C-alpha positions as a Markdown table, in Angstrom:
| # | Residue | x | y | z |
|---|---|---|---|---|
| 1 | Unk | 0.3 | 0.0 | -0.2 |
| 2 | Unk | 1.2 | 3.5 | -1.3 |
| 3 | Unk | 1.2 | 6.6 | 1.1 |
| 4 | Unk | 0.3 | 9.7 | -1.2 |
| 5 | Unk | 3.1 | 11.9 | -0.5 |
| 6 | Unk | 1.8 | 15.3 | 0.7 |
| 7 | Unk | 3.5 | 18.2 | -1.1 |
| 8 | Unk | 3.8 | 21.7 | 1.3 |
| 9 | Unk | 0.7 | 23.7 | 0.7 |
| 10 | Unk | 2.2 | 26.7 | -0.9 |
| 11 | Unk | 0.3 | 29.7 | 0.7 |
| 12 | Unk | 0.4 | 33.6 | -1.0 |
| 13 | Unk | 1.8 | 34.8 | 2.4 |
| 14 | Unk | 4.7 | 32.3 | 1.7 |
| 15 | Unk | 5.2 | 33.2 | -2.1 |
| 16 | Unk | 5.2 | 37.0 | -1.2 |
| 17 | Unk | 8.3 | 36.6 | 1.1 |
| 18 | Unk | 10.2 | 34.7 | -1.3 |
| 19 | Unk | 9.2 | 37.5 | -3.6 |
| 20 | Unk | 10.8 | 39.8 | -1.4 |
| 21 | Unk | 13.5 | 38.0 | -0.1 |
| 22 | Unk | 14.6 | 38.1 | -4.3 |
| 23 | Unk | 14.0 | 41.1 | -4.5 |
| 24 | Unk | 16.1 | 42.3 | -1.7 |
| 25 | Unk | 19.2 | 39.9 | -3.3 |
| 26 | Unk | 18.9 | 41.5 | -6.1 |
| 27 | Unk | 18.7 | 45.0 | -4.9 |
| 28 | Unk | 21.7 | 44.1 | -2.2 |
| 29 | Unk | 23.8 | 42.3 | -5.7 |
| 30 | Unk | 23.3 | 45.6 | -8.0 |
| 31 | Unk | 24.1 | 48.1 | -4.7 |
| 32 | Unk | 27.5 | 45.7 | -4.9 |
| 33 | Unk | 28.3 | 45.9 | -8.2 |
| 34 | Unk | 27.7 | 49.7 | -8.5 |
| 35 | Unk | 29.8 | 50.2 | -5.5 |
| 36 | Unk | 32.3 | 48.1 | -6.6 |
| 37 | Unk | 32.2 | 49.1 | -10.1 |
| 38 | Unk | 32.3 | 53.1 | -9.2 |
| 39 | Unk | 34.9 | 53.0 | -7.0 |
| 40 | Unk | 37.2 | 50.6 | -9.6 |
| 41 | Unk | 35.9 | 53.3 | -12.0 |
| 42 | Unk | 37.0 | 56.3 | -9.8 |
| 43 | Unk | 40.6 | 54.9 | -8.9 |
| 44 | Unk | 40.9 | 54.3 | -13.0 |
| 45 | Unk | 40.3 | 58.2 | -13.2 |
| 46 | Unk | 42.2 | 59.3 | -10.5 |
| 47 | Unk | 45.5 | 56.7 | -11.6 |
| 48 | Unk | 45.0 | 58.5 | -15.2 |
| 49 | Unk | 45.3 | 61.9 | -13.8 |
| 50 | Unk | 48.5 | 61.1 | -11.8 |
| 51 | Unk | 49.7 | 59.2 | -14.6 |
| 52 | Unk | 49.3 | 62.6 | -17.4 |
| 53 | Unk | 50.7 | 64.5 | -14.5 |
| 54 | Unk | 53.6 | 62.7 | -14.0 |
| 55 | Unk | 54.1 | 62.7 | -17.8 |
| 56 | Unk | 53.2 | 66.4 | -18.5 |
| 57 | Unk | 55.9 | 67.2 | -15.6 |
| 58 | Unk | 58.9 | 65.2 | -17.4 |
| 59 | Unk | 57.6 | 66.9 | -20.8 |
| 60 | Unk | 57.4 | 70.2 | -19.5 |
| 61 | Unk | 61.4 | 69.1 | -17.6 |
| 62 | Unk | 62.8 | 67.9 | -21.2 |
| 63 | Unk | 61.5 | 71.0 | -23.0 |
| 64 | Unk | 63.4 | 73.5 | -20.3 |
| 65 | Unk | 66.7 | 71.3 | -20.9 |
| 66 | Unk | 66.6 | 71.8 | -24.6 |
| 67 | Unk | 65.8 | 75.3 | -24.3 |
| 68 | Unk | 69.1 | 75.8 | -22.1 |
| 69 | Unk | 71.2 | 73.4 | -25.0 |
| 70 | Unk | 69.6 | 75.8 | -27.7 |
| 71 | Unk | 70.5 | 78.6 | -26.3 |
| 72 | Unk | 74.5 | 77.5 | -25.5 |
| 73 | Unk | 73.9 | 76.7 | -29.2 |
| 74 | Unk | 73.4 | 80.2 | -30.1 |
| 75 | Unk | 75.6 | 81.8 | -27.5 |
| 76 | Unk | 78.7 | 79.3 | -29.0 |
| 77 | Unk | 78.2 | 80.7 | -32.4 |
| 78 | Unk | 78.5 | 84.6 | -30.9 |
| 79 | Unk | 81.7 | 83.4 | -29.1 |
| 80 | Unk | 82.9 | 81.6 | -32.4 |
| 81 | Unk | 82.1 | 85.1 | -34.0 |
| 82 | Unk | 83.9 | 87.2 | -31.5 |
| 83 | Unk | 86.9 | 84.9 | -31.9 |
| 84 | Unk | 87.4 | 85.8 | -35.7 |
| 85 | Unk | 87.0 | 88.9 | -34.9 |
| 86 | Unk | 89.7 | 89.0 | -32.4 |
| 87 | Unk | 91.7 | 87.3 | -35.2 |
| 88 | Unk | 90.9 | 89.7 | -38.0 |
| 89 | Unk | 91.4 | 92.8 | -35.8 |
| 90 | Unk | 94.3 | 92.1 | -32.9 |
| 91 | Unk | 94.5 | 95.5 | -31.9 |
| 92 | Unk | 90.9 | 95.2 | -30.4 |
| 93 | Unk | 91.8 | 91.9 | -28.8 |
| 94 | Unk | 90.7 | 93.3 | -25.3 |
| 95 | Unk | 87.1 | 94.9 | -26.6 |
| 96 | Unk | 86.4 | 91.4 | -28.1 |
| 97 | Unk | 87.9 | 89.1 | -25.3 |
| 98 | Unk | 85.4 | 90.4 | -23.3 |
| 99 | Unk | 82.7 | 90.0 | -25.5 |
| 100 | Unk | 84.0 | 86.2 | -25.5 |
| 101 | Unk | 84.5 | 85.6 | -22.2 |
| 102 | Unk | 80.4 | 87.1 | -21.7 |
| 103 | Unk | 79.7 | 84.8 | -24.1 |
| 104 | Unk | 81.3 | 81.7 | -22.5 |
| 105 | Unk | 79.5 | 82.3 | -18.7 |
| 106 | Unk | 76.1 | 83.0 | -20.7 |
| 107 | Unk | 77.0 | 79.5 | -22.0 |
| 108 | Unk | 77.7 | 77.7 | -19.2 |
| 109 | Unk | 74.6 | 76.6 | -16.9 |
| 110 | Unk | 73.4 | 73.8 | -14.3 |
| 111 | Unk | 70.4 | 72.1 | -15.2 |
| 112 | Unk | 67.4 | 71.8 | -12.6 |
| 113 | Unk | 66.9 | 67.7 | -11.5 |
| 114 | Unk | 64.4 | 67.6 | -9.4 |
| 115 | Unk | 61.9 | 66.3 | -11.9 |
| 116 | Unk | 64.9 | 63.4 | -12.2 |
| 117 | Unk | 65.2 | 62.8 | -8.8 |
| 118 | Unk | 61.7 | 62.2 | -8.6 |
| 119 | Unk | 61.3 | 59.9 | -11.6 |
| 120 | Unk | 64.3 | 57.6 | -10.6 |
| 121 | Unk | 64.1 | 57.5 | -6.6 |
| 122 | Unk | 60.5 | 56.2 | -6.3 |
| 123 | Unk | 59.5 | 52.8 | -7.4 |
| 124 | Unk | 55.7 | 54.8 | -7.6 |
| 125 | Unk | 56.7 | 57.1 | -10.4 |
| 126 | Unk | 57.5 | 53.5 | -12.9 |
| 127 | Unk | 54.0 | 51.9 | -11.4 |
| 128 | Unk | 51.9 | 55.2 | -12.4 |
| 129 | Unk | 53.7 | 55.4 | -15.8 |
| 130 | Unk | 53.2 | 51.9 | -16.6 |
| 131 | Unk | 54.7 | 52.2 | -20.0 |
| 132 | Unk | 58.5 | 50.3 | -20.0 |
| 133 | Unk | 59.4 | 51.8 | -23.2 |
| 134 | Unk | 58.4 | 55.5 | -22.2 |
| 135 | Unk | 60.6 | 54.9 | -19.2 |
| 136 | Unk | 63.6 | 53.7 | -21.0 |
| 137 | Unk | 63.4 | 56.6 | -23.3 |
| 138 | Unk | 63.0 | 58.9 | -20.4 |
| 139 | Unk | 66.1 | 57.3 | -18.8 |
| 140 | Unk | 67.9 | 57.7 | -21.9 |
| 141 | Unk | 67.2 | 61.3 | -22.0 |
| 142 | Unk | 69.1 | 61.8 | -18.4 |
| 143 | Unk | 71.8 | 59.7 | -19.0 |
| 144 | Unk | 72.4 | 62.0 | -22.4 |
| 145 | Unk | 71.6 | 64.7 | -20.3 |
| 146 | Unk | 74.3 | 64.0 | -17.8 |
| 147 | Unk | 77.0 | 63.0 | -20.7 |
| 148 | Unk | 76.2 | 66.7 | -22.4 |
| 149 | Unk | 77.1 | 68.3 | -18.7 |
| 150 | Unk | 80.3 | 66.4 | -18.2 |
| 151 | Unk | 81.8 | 65.8 | -21.3 |
| 152 | Unk | 80.6 | 69.3 | -23.3 |
| 153 | Unk | 79.7 | 71.8 | -21.0 |
| 154 | Unk | 82.2 | 70.6 | -18.3 |
| 155 | Unk | 85.2 | 70.4 | -20.8 |
| 156 | Unk | 84.0 | 73.2 | -22.5 |
| 157 | Unk | 84.8 | 75.5 | -19.2 |
| 158 | Unk | 87.6 | 73.5 | -18.2 |
| 159 | Unk | 89.4 | 74.2 | -21.6 |
| 160 | Unk | 88.3 | 77.9 | -21.2 |
| 161 | Unk | 89.4 | 78.4 | -17.9 |
| 162 | Unk | 92.4 | 76.7 | -18.7 |
| 163 | Unk | 94.0 | 77.8 | -21.4 |
| 164 | Unk | 94.7 | 81.4 | -20.5 |
| 165 | Unk | 92.9 | 83.2 | -23.0 |
| 166 | Unk | 93.2 | 86.7 | -21.2 |
| 167 | Unk | 97.0 | 86.7 | -22.0 |
| 168 | Unk | 96.8 | 86.8 | -25.5 |
| 169 | Unk | 95.2 | 86.2 | -29.0 |
| 170 | Unk | 97.2 | 83.3 | -29.2 |
| 171 | Unk | 95.6 | 81.4 | -26.1 |
| 172 | Unk | 92.4 | 82.5 | -27.7 |
| 173 | Unk | 92.3 | 81.2 | -30.8 |
| 174 | Unk | 93.6 | 77.6 | -29.3 |
| 175 | Unk | 89.7 | 77.1 | -28.4 |
| 176 | Unk | 88.6 | 74.9 | -31.0 |
| 177 | Unk | 84.8 | 76.4 | -31.1 |
| 178 | Unk | 83.6 | 74.3 | -34.3 |
| 179 | Unk | 84.4 | 71.0 | -32.3 |
| 180 | Unk | 82.1 | 72.2 | -29.0 |
| 181 | Unk | 79.5 | 73.7 | -31.2 |
| 182 | Unk | 79.2 | 70.2 | -33.3 |
| 183 | Unk | 78.9 | 68.6 | -30.2 |
| 184 | Unk | 76.6 | 70.3 | -28.6 |
| 185 | Unk | 74.5 | 70.3 | -32.3 |
| 186 | Unk | 74.5 | 66.7 | -32.0 |
| 187 | Unk | 73.5 | 66.3 | -28.1 |
| 188 | Unk | 70.7 | 69.0 | -28.9 |
| 189 | Unk | 69.1 | 67.1 | -32.2 |
| 190 | Unk | 69.4 | 63.6 | -30.4 |
| 191 | Unk | 67.4 | 65.2 | -27.0 |
| 192 | Unk | 64.9 | 66.8 | -29.3 |
| 193 | Unk | 64.2 | 63.1 | -30.8 |
| 194 | Unk | 64.0 | 61.3 | -27.3 |
| 195 | Unk | 61.5 | 63.9 | -26.1 |
| 196 | Unk | 59.3 | 63.7 | -29.7 |
| 197 | Unk | 58.9 | 60.2 | -29.3 |
| 198 | Unk | 58.1 | 60.2 | -25.7 |
| 199 | Unk | 55.4 | 62.7 | -26.5 |
| 200 | Unk | 53.8 | 60.2 | -29.4 |
| 201 | Unk | 54.3 | 56.9 | -27.2 |
| 202 | Unk | 52.0 | 58.7 | -24.1 |
| 203 | Unk | 49.6 | 60.2 | -26.7 |
| 204 | Unk | 50.0 | 63.7 | -25.5 |
| 205 | Unk | 49.0 | 66.3 | -27.7 |
| 206 | Unk | 51.2 | 69.7 | -27.7 |
| 207 | Unk | 48.2 | 72.1 | -26.6 |
| 208 | Unk | 48.0 | 70.2 | -23.2 |
| 209 | Unk | 51.8 | 70.9 | -23.0 |
| 210 | Unk | 52.1 | 74.5 | -24.0 |
| 211 | Unk | 49.0 | 74.7 | -20.9 |
| 212 | Unk | 50.7 | 73.0 | -18.7 |
| 213 | Unk | 53.9 | 74.8 | -19.3 |
| 214 | Unk | 52.0 | 78.2 | -19.0 |
| 215 | Unk | 50.5 | 77.2 | -15.3 |
| 216 | Unk | 54.0 | 75.9 | -14.5 |
| 217 | Unk | 55.4 | 79.7 | -15.8 |
| 218 | Unk | 52.4 | 81.6 | -13.8 |
| 219 | Unk | 53.9 | 79.7 | -10.5 |
| 220 | Unk | 57.2 | 80.1 | -11.1 |
| 221 | Unk | 56.7 | 83.7 | -12.2 |
| 222 | Unk | 54.8 | 84.7 | -8.6 |
| 223 | Unk | 57.8 | 82.7 | -6.8 |
| 224 | Unk | 60.1 | 84.9 | -8.5 |
| 225 | Unk | 58.1 | 88.2 | -7.9 |
| 226 | Unk | 57.7 | 87.1 | -3.7 |
| 227 | Unk | 61.9 | 86.6 | -4.0 |
| 228 | Unk | 62.6 | 89.7 | -5.9 |
| 229 | Unk | 60.1 | 91.8 | -2.9 |
| 230 | Unk | 61.9 | 89.8 | -0.3 |
| 231 | Unk | 65.2 | 90.8 | -2.0 |
| 232 | Unk | 64.5 | 94.2 | -2.4 |
| 233 | Unk | 63.4 | 94.1 | 1.2 |
| 234 | Unk | 67.0 | 92.6 | 2.6 |
| 235 | Unk | 68.6 | 95.5 | 0.7 |
| 236 | Unk | 66.6 | 98.4 | 2.3 |
| 237 | Unk | 67.5 | 96.9 | 5.8 |
| 238 | Unk | 70.9 | 96.5 | 5.2 |
| 239 | Unk | 71.1 | 100.0 | 3.9 |
| 240 | Unk | 69.9 | 101.6 | 7.0 |
| 241 | Unk | 71.9 | 99.4 | 9.3 |
| 242 | Unk | 74.6 | 100.3 | 7.3 |
| 243 | Unk | 73.5 | 103.8 | 7.8 |
| 244 | Unk | 73.5 | 103.2 | 11.9 |
| 245 | Unk | 77.0 | 101.8 | 11.6 |
| 246 | Unk | 78.5 | 104.9 | 9.8 |
| 247 | Unk | 76.7 | 107.1 | 12.7 |
| 248 | Unk | 78.1 | 104.7 | 14.9 |
| 249 | Unk | 81.6 | 104.9 | 13.8 |
| 250 | Unk | 81.2 | 108.9 | 13.2 |
| 251 | Unk | 80.3 | 109.2 | 16.8 |
| 252 | Unk | 83.1 | 106.6 | 18.1 |
| 253 | Unk | 85.9 | 108.8 | 16.1 |
| 254 | Unk | 84.7 | 112.1 | 17.9 |
| 255 | Unk | 85.3 | 110.5 | 21.0 |
| 256 | Unk | 88.6 | 109.8 | 20.8 |
């Protein structure tokens, strides 16, 4: 004899509870997805913004370096012309020598290494950039800049100040400007090529670079104006202090 299987009777109340449970489960799932999805989206946007900021800072540093090397290029030519003029008109040696040394002093420059230090000393920078080829190109740029400083500018400075060019036209003639000019030009061209590869690699527009440069220039000008104000104030303080000192000296002299 088979005993009939009795199934639990589904009431309207049970059905309603099940629907509420499913709706709550769905709402919770959607909430979790939205929360994590939004968090991931915002985190991605933050990383992209940090990456762009770092890239802009590096390209800005590149452009400042190239400006300095370009300036050295023009000054090398000016100094070479002064050298040639001194050869053609040795009677005016002192005048041409003065022009020559002014050009030499303007040529020699130190590069700011702030951005390079940030780039090379922080592992998070590499994680932020996330492009091995770009990192390689940036390293190549800074390596070349160090080579330029040591093997072009420092060597030129040592030759000029060690040749005794102030003593005679003969010593001035010994400075080989064509060699220094060519070395400077070769470094300049290579620095520009690396810079342009980096811009293309990171898909950065020249308009964005100009805007970033403009904003940086505004900040630098503000800092410069503040430094100038402090300098003027300090000079005025020294002038006033000198007056007091002179009065004290006069008074002391009268009492002797």
